[in-house]
C-alpha distance (Angstrom), angle and dihedral (degrees) to the residues before:
residue distance angle dihedral
M1 . . .
L2 3.77 . .
A3 3.78 90.4 .
S4 3.84 91.4 54.3
A5 3.84 90.6 50.2
A6 3.79 90.8 51.2
V7 3.82 91.8 50.1
L8 3.86 90.3 50.3
A9 3.79 91.8 49.5
G10 3.79 91.0 51.0
V11 3.86 91.1 51.2
L12 3.85 90.3 52.7
V13 3.82 91.4 49.5
V14 3.82 91.2 51.4
A15 3.86 91.1 47.4
Q16 3.79 91.6 51.1
A17 3.83 91.3 49.4
V18 3.79 91.3 50.4
A19 3.83 90.4 49.1
G20 3.84 90.6 48.4
D21 3.78 90.3 53.8
A22 3.88 89.2 51.9
M23 3.85 92.1 52.9
G24 3.80 117.3 71.9
P25 3.81 125.7 -146.6
V26 3.82 90.5 -91.7
G27 3.75 105.6 32.4
P28 3.71 145.4 -60.0
V29 3.76 120.5 -28.7
G30 3.76 127.7 -154.9
P31 3.72 124.5 51.3
V32 3.79 97.2 -1.6
A33 3.82 92.5 51.6
R34 3.75 90.6 48.6
L35 3.79 90.4 51.6
E36 3.77 91.1 54.2
A37 3.84 91.6 50.7
V38 3.82 90.8 50.2
S39 3.81 90.3 49.6
S40 3.78 91.0 51.2
D41 3.81 92.2 52.3
E42 3.84 91.7 49.6
G43 3.82 90.2 51.1
T44 3.86 90.9 53.4
E45 3.76 90.7 50.5
S46 3.85 91.3 49.1
D47 3.82 91.4 51.9
E48 3.78 90.5 51.5
E49 3.84 91.5 51.1
D50 3.86 90.7 49.3
S51 3.80 90.4 49.9
E52 3.84 90.7 51.5
T53 3.84 89.4 49.7
D54 3.80 91.3 50.3
D55 3.82 90.8 52.2
A56 3.82 91.6 51.1
L57 3.84 93.3 51.4
S58 3.76 98.5 39.3
R59 3.81 94.0 91.1
F60 3.80 89.3 56.2
R61 3.82 95.0 54.4
T62 3.80 123.6 96.9
P63 3.82 120.0 -152.1
F64 3.79 115.4 -114.0
G65 3.81 91.9 -121.0
V66 3.84 90.9 58.2
L67 3.79 91.4 49.4
V68 3.80 90.1 52.7
E69 3.84 91.9 50.7
R70 3.75 90.6 50.1
T71 3.79 94.6 52.3
I72 3.87 96.6 44.7
G73 3.82 109.4 99.4
T74 3.83 96.1 16.9
S75 3.77 125.0 114.3
S76 3.74 138.9 -172.1
R77 3.86 89.1 -108.3
P78 3.82 115.1 55.3
V79 3.79 98.2 -150.2
E80 3.83 137.9 13.9
Y81 3.79 91.1 -146.9
N82 3.83 125.4 5.7
W83 3.80 101.7 -140.5
R84 3.85 90.6 178.0
R85 3.80 90.2 71.1
S86 3.80 93.9 54.8
T87 3.81 116.3 103.9
V88 3.81 99.3 -150.5
Q89 3.84 136.7 -4.9
V90 3.79 121.2 -150.7
A91 3.77 120.0 -161.1
A92 3.81 145.8 166.7
T93 3.80 118.5 -135.2
G94 3.79 137.5 -163.8
D95 3.79 126.2 -167.0
H96 3.77 142.3 -173.6
L97 3.80 114.0 -151.0
F98 3.79 120.9 -147.4
E99 3.76 101.3 -163.4
L100 3.85 93.5 163.3
N101 3.82 94.3 -118.7
N102 3.82 134.4 101.6
F103 3.82 96.0 -94.2
N104 3.80 127.9 96.5
S105 3.80 118.8 -128.7
L106 3.79 128.9 -175.6
R107 3.78 124.0 177.8
A108 3.81 132.3 -161.3
G109 3.77 134.1 170.2
G110 3.80 146.1 111.1
M111 3.74 139.4 -85.6
A112 3.80 143.1 -166.1
R113 3.81 119.6 -139.7
F114 3.80 124.5 -158.6
P115 3.87 120.0 -166.1
A116 3.83 110.9 -144.8
G117 3.74 131.8 163.3
G118 3.79 96.7 -12.9
A119 3.84 91.6 -51.2
I120 3.77 132.8 81.9
M121 3.77 131.7 -127.0
E122 3.81 122.0 -151.4
L123 3.76 131.9 -160.9
G124 3.77 114.7 -173.7
L125 3.82 140.5 172.6
S126 3.84 122.6 -165.3
Y127 3.78 140.4 168.7
V128 3.79 121.5 -133.9
W129 3.79 122.3 -148.5
V130 3.82 115.4 -156.6
W131 3.83 125.5 -171.2
D132 3.79 140.2 162.4
T133 3.77 129.3 -87.4
P134 3.82 124.4 -154.5
S135 3.78 89.1 -99.0
S136 3.84 93.3 54.3
E137 3.75 91.0 46.0
L138 3.86 90.0 56.2
L139 3.78 90.2 43.7
A140 3.78 89.1 57.3
F141 3.85 89.3 66.4
T142 3.81 89.4 62.2
P143 3.79 129.7 68.3
Y144 3.83 90.1 -114.3
R145 3.81 124.4 101.8
Q146 3.80 132.8 -164.9
P147 3.81 127.0 -142.0
G148 3.73 111.1 -105.8
R149 3.79 145.4 139.2
P150 3.79 125.9 -113.5
A151 3.85 124.2 -135.9
R152 3.84 109.5 -55.8
L153 3.78 150.3 148.2
E154 3.78 119.7 -99.2
L155 3.79 126.3 -157.3
D156 3.82 116.8 -157.9
L157 3.83 129.0 -163.3
T158 3.78 109.2 -176.0
L159 3.79 138.5 174.6
G160 3.82 119.6 -153.8
V161 3.81 123.9 -163.5
P162 3.84 121.0 -169.4
L163 3.79 113.1 -122.8
A164 3.83 99.1 176.4
E165 3.80 135.7 -4.1
G166 3.75 143.4 170.9
I167 3.77 146.7 126.6
V168 3.79 115.5 -61.5
T169 3.78 135.6 -175.3
A170 3.77 114.2 -115.3
S171 3.78 126.2 -140.1
P172 3.07 129.2 -104.5
R173 3.84 90.6 48.8
F174 3.80 95.2 -125.9
F175 3.83 89.2 71.5
P176 3.74 112.5 92.7
A177 3.82 124.0 -116.4
V178 3.78 114.2 -82.0
E179 3.81 137.4 -156.4
M180 3.82 107.8 -115.5
V181 3.78 119.4 -158.6
F182 3.80 116.7 -173.1
A183 3.76 107.0 -161.6
G184 3.78 142.4 174.9
Y185 3.78 119.0 -131.2
A186 3.79 135.0 -157.3
G187 3.80 122.5 -178.7
L188 3.75 149.2 163.6
R189 3.88 116.5 -127.6
Y190 3.77 118.1 -158.8
L191 3.83 120.7 -165.5
I192 3.84 121.8 -144.7
Y193 3.83 117.7 -171.4
P194 3.82 115.9 -157.2
G195 3.73 107.8 -125.3
G196 3.77 93.9 12.6
F197 3.77 93.9 116.7
E198 3.82 94.0 46.4
G199 3.79 112.7 141.1
M200 3.81 94.4 8.8
R201 3.84 124.9 125.6
A202 3.82 120.9 -118.3
R203 3.80 92.5 -104.7
E204 3.78 91.3 49.9
V205 3.83 90.4 49.5
A206 3.83 91.4 49.3
S207 3.80 92.1 48.3
A208 3.83 93.4 45.6
S209 3.83 93.1 47.9
A210 3.80 91.3 60.6
S211 3.81 94.4 46.1
P212 3.88 116.5 96.8
M213 3.79 90.5 -138.0
L214 3.79 135.0 52.0
T215 3.79 116.7 -100.6
E216 3.80 125.1 -122.6
A217 3.82 89.4 -106.5
E218 3.81 91.3 54.8
L219 3.75 92.9 48.3
A220 3.82 90.0 51.7
N221 3.79 90.2 51.0
L222 3.82 91.5 51.2
E223 3.78 94.5 48.7
D224 3.80 94.2 93.4
K225 3.88 92.3 40.8
R226 3.80 97.0 55.8
L227 3.80 124.1 91.4
D228 3.80 117.2 -99.1
A229 3.83 94.7 -105.9
M230 3.78 95.2 39.8
Q231 3.74 130.5 105.5
V232 3.84 107.2 -161.7
D233 3.80 111.0 -116.5
T234 3.78 112.8 -128.5
G235 3.81 97.7 -141.2
R236 3.83 114.8 116.1
Y237 3.84 100.9 -179.0
G238 3.79 138.6 0.1
L239 3.76 145.8 177.2
M240 3.83 121.7 -90.7
L241 3.84 125.9 -163.0
G242 3.80 128.1 -178.7
V243 3.76 151.8 122.6
G244 3.79 135.3 -110.0
D245 3.83 147.7 166.6
D246 3.75 122.9 -115.0
L247 3.80 111.0 -159.6
Y248 3.82 112.2 -163.5
F249 3.79 121.6 -166.4
S250 3.84 118.5 -153.7
Q251 3.82 92.1 -102.3
G252 3.84 92.0 59.0
V253 3.82 96.8 -101.9
F254 3.75 111.9 135.0
I255 3.82 140.3 -173.1
A256 3.77 119.6 -158.3
P257 3.85 124.5 -172.5
R258 3.75 113.1 -170.6
L259 3.80 142.2 179.4
M260 3.78 119.1 -153.3
M261 3.80 128.2 -176.3
A262 3.82 127.7 -157.0
V263 3.79 110.9 -123.7
P264 3.80 112.7 -158.0
V265 3.83 95.3 -138.5
L266 3.83 90.8 131.1
A267 3.82 95.3 38.9
L268 3.80 94.2 111.0
A269 3.80 92.3 52.9
S270 3.87 96.7 41.6
Q271 3.79 96.5 37.6
T272 3.83 88.2 -140.7
Q273 3.80 118.3 171.0
L274 3.82 92.6 -160.8
L275 3.81 100.7 83.8
F276 3.84 116.4 156.5
W277 3.78 112.8 22.3
A278 3.80 134.9 142.1
D279 3.78 139.3 -124.4
L280 3.81 117.4 -158.6
S281 3.80 112.1 -170.4
I282 3.81 142.9 170.4
T283 3.81 121.4 -152.9
V284 3.84 127.8 -165.9
G285 3.75 121.8 -172.4
V286 3.72 149.9 129.9
A287 3.82 132.0 -112.2
F288 3.82 123.4 -135.9
């Protein structure tokens, strides 16, 4: 019995030794090891294919930062009010003229605006009040005179071209969002002096109306209408350039502050002495 147990123990020892020889220091060899090697090779090939796919699609990818910049400032609704679809816009306007002399000038009137082809045409008529300041009153006691323009009517033909526009948030917050249109303006301003054509024949009036400068007869008629310290400027019409913001509410009501500058392009023809001066205006109206 003891001999049989000893023989069995020896067989187990031999079997363990054989199994130990079959196992390497890391793990089993043979079919399992070969399977792991094959799997490693397939993984390398898969990584190379993914890399090739990434290279092919890289030119179609957009960086996240670019996507963020594209979405900032956009909204689900393109405009708050589409002014291009309006037929006509009617407005009242008020201006302060900075003619760089010692006289005060305020201007008020109305205009009609006509959207067309992405731009806007304006036709306006205003009256200008002119009065003395303390400086001009003192100047009247001297032999010196300053170029200026007496009270008059002004006819404006203006073209506006949008430069930038979009929906903006108004302040204070209880005001609704508005459509803001930042536009550049170019216009021709024509001056009409009441009583300037007095005593002139129809042919003389027609000829004088087309002239860029006032005639001697007109200057004589305006002599008793000018302020004491004023020398009547001879310019009849001139070119105006400027920029402004049109703020449209959803109902079609709009407010439009604007700054225009006189550009002395016609100064040689009109002999005007008022060259660079400014016109600051505010316009309130409604679009139909």
